[in-house]
C-alpha positions, 0 to 999 in steps of 0.5 A, a space after each residue: 305398923 299400926 302407927 303408921 297405918 293410923 298416920 296415913 288414915 289421918 293424912 288422907 283424911 286431911 286432904 279429903 277435907 281440904 278438898 271438900 272445903 275447896 269444893 264448897 268454896 267453889 260451889 258457892 263462888 259459882 252460885 253467887 247471884 247475878 248483880 243488875 246495875 241500872 244506869 242512871 243517866 248522871 253520867 256518860 262514863 261506864 266506868 264511873 261507879 256513880 253512873 249506876 244504881 247501885 253503885 257500879 263495880 270499881 273494875 269493869 275489866 274483870 273477866 268474873 263480870 262475865 258470869 255475875 254482871 247484867 247491865 240494864 237501861 231503862 225506858 226514859 223519855 230523854 237520855 242525857 248521858 248515853 253510855 259510853 265505855 270510853 277506851 276501856 274493855 268491859 265484861 258483862 254476862 248480859 245487857 238489857 234495853 228498854 227502848 219504849 220511849 227513847 233509843 239507847 246507844 252504847 258508844 266507845 272504842 273499848 270492846 263490850 264483851 258479852 257472855 252467856 245472858 246475851 242482849 235483850 232489847 224490849 220496848 213499843 216505841 219502834 225505836 232503834 237502839 245501837 251499840 256503836 262500840 265494838 262487841 265480842 261474843 264469848 260463848 254461845 248465847 241468844 239475843 232477843 229483840 221483841 216486837 216493835 224493837 230494833 237493834 243495830 250493831 255499827 261496829 265489828 263483832 268479834 269473838 268465837 261465840 255463836 248467836 241465836 237471834 230470837 223474838 219477833 223484833 229486828 237485829 242490824 248487823 252493819 258493821 265489819 266482823 271477824 266472829 267465827 261463830 255461827 249466827 242463827 235466826 230463828 224469829 223476827 228479822 236479822 239484816 246483814 250488810 257490809 263486809 263480813 268476809 273475814 267472819 268464817 261462821 255460818 248465817 242460818 236462816 231457821 224460822 225468821 226472816 234473814 235479809 242481806 243489805 248493801 255490799 254484803 259480803 259473807 265469809 263463811 256458809 249461808 244455809 236456808 233451813 226453812 221458809 222466811 217467816 216472822 211477824 215483826 210490826 217493824 217490817 214493812 216489806 215482804 219477807 225478802 232475802 235481799 229486802 226491797 231494792 235489788 242486791 248482789 250478795 257474795 258468799 266466800 263459803 257454800 250455800 245450802 237450801 233445804 226442802 222447806 226453804 224459799 228463795 225470792 229474787 227480784 227482777 226489776 232491770 237487766 243488770 244484777 245489783 241494781 236491777 236484779 237480785 243475785 248470789 255470788 257463790 265461791 264455794 259449792 251450791 247445795 239445792 235440797 229441793 227448796 222453792 224458787 219465787 221470782 217477782 219481775 216488775 218494769 221491765 223491757 225484756 228481749 227474747 234470750 235476755 239472761 238474768 244470772 240469779 246464782 253466779 256459781 264461781 266454784 268449779 262443781 256443778 249445781 247440786 240438786 235443784 229447786 223442786 218448782 224450778 227444773 232444768 227447762 221449766 217456765 216461770 211466770 211472773 206479773 205477765 213476764 215468762 222465763 226459762 230455767 237453766 242450771 247450765 248457764 255461764 256468767 263469764 260468757 253470758 251464755 245460757 249454756 256451757 257453765 254451772 250458773 243458774 240463769 233465767 232466759 227471757 221467752 215470750 209470753 205464753 198465753 193462758 189459752 195456748 198453755 190449756 191447748 198444749 196441755 190438751 194437746 199432750 193429754 190427747 196424744 197420750 191417750 191416742 198413743 195408749 189406745 194404739 199401743 199394741 197389746 202383748 200376745 201370749 204364744 203357747 208352744 
């Protein structure tokens, strides 16, 4: 009996030892230091070991590279050989670019898979680096574009990972996208254009500047959590959601405007997209007391002209209202006067009977008249207060 017990204890001890040994190997493997490979501009072939210093790995398509490989592109006055993936899918943990002197471009038909290291772009030369190869994000990662730097993705952005845009520089997403993770901008500028209707993740503005460019179609929700901000030196215009030119942005999901957010619309003409800014929302519109700003200029208006700034294609009414633009209130901009309504109908071009937000052109109300009206209102209220009967107490 004792012999069997001793044998069992020895067997158990052996299994524990093996388990500890395997765990130790796992810890060693997971804590293996990352290697940074610097592009040395001797060839445009990404997968060539001689294109990197130190010599690059022989197998770039190994998913293990998502954990242990950083690629770096330094500051060079000129670039003879831009990196090209060819048709090879490449896996890296992170990408670092310095565009102080010249702009970089990562080309190819293969997919650049980027993990938790994200992408960092530095430089002071106002150069726009780019990635024209498809990009896949595999986890939650931060893309940092510092002041005076710009990065543009011109091809497909895919994957299930989420991206946080930080840094005071500019990130431009102009290619078609299918990614399902959220994209959040907390600093600097995020410019989104083109067809992203297949991308179901949300686009969230939380402290940075988000701009929608030409033909922007958003597949998921759009959320404005904070007012537009950012101090990027590369930003030459005001922090406008629609940029410098009027645009129409289609959102396949819902829109949320939180209490600290500001939505600004330009009204330069009578037609959406080419004359004034407009959101077309397929889902619900939720206004949690955000603020509305209007910038009107060069308009030839007539009394009753309608500007449908939010086309609510869903069946539900607008939820909430802009805190500074309630139903029926007046909005003034550069000598133009508009009346606000949340019950317009884009389809019938009417100010009533629908669930769209429109501005109705009304005659300009001179400042003196406004003061007179205000005085009349105050005076009437005071007179009514003086004439109001006092309560009588009847004692029995």
